[in-house]
N, C-alpha and C positions, 0 to 999 in steps of 0.2 A: 413694796413687798419686799423681801429681802431674798438673798441665794440661797433659801432653805438652811437650816439646821443639820438636815441630814444629807445635804445636798440633792436634792429630789432622789435620792436613791430609793426612797421608799416603794417608788412608782415601780421597780422592781418587781415587788410583791403581790401588786397590781398585775404585773405581766403574766405572773407562774400560774396564778388564780383564770385569767383569760386562758391559757394553754391548758391547763387543766381542766377547764369546764368543757373546751372539746372534746377532750378526754372521756368525760362523761357519758360521749355517746358511740364510743366505743365498744362493741358487744365482744369483742373476742377477750373480757375478761370477764369474769365471774362475778355475781352478784355481789358477794361479800367483797370482793377489792373493789366492785365501784361504789359499795357503800362509804369504805374506807375515803376512794377519792372525793366523795361528797361531803367527808367531815374534813378532811382537808382544806379541801374548797370554802368550806364556810370559815374554818377557821382563817384562813388567807385571806378573806375579806377583811376581816375582823381585825386582823392584824396591819392591813394598810388603813384600816378606819384610824385604830389608834397611834400608827405612827404616823398619819400624815395633821391629825389634830395637834399630837406632840410635838411635832414639826414649828407648825405654825404658832404652839405659845413659845413653845425656845425662843423661836426668831423673832418675838415679839411684835408676831403681825395678829394676834390674838390676846386679850389679857386671859384670867382666869376664871372670868364670868360667859363671855364667846366660848373657851375653851368647854367647859362644862353645856353650855346649851348645843352648841353645832356636833358636840362628842353624841350627846342623847337624840338627837335629831338624825345625824347617818350611821347611827348605829338603828333606828328605827327603820328607814330605808334601805336597808341593804339588800342586794339582789344576791338572795341564796338560794341552792335548790334545796 
């Protein structure tokens, strides 16, 4: 395994999603705002999956067949709100 095409910076996307997940429990925001937070959370989780899978492909850790298989699997098993 290489050092990663994106130098592992895709993990920041996941950390932002983790932090946002905690904010979803904050009742000081309106329902409308929390709904937008949920949308953002889901987008960030998907963005991380894409960044991770693309990183592995560009780093030659995966071939195109594995890229498509793993991308589909990871998207199907996302933890979303």
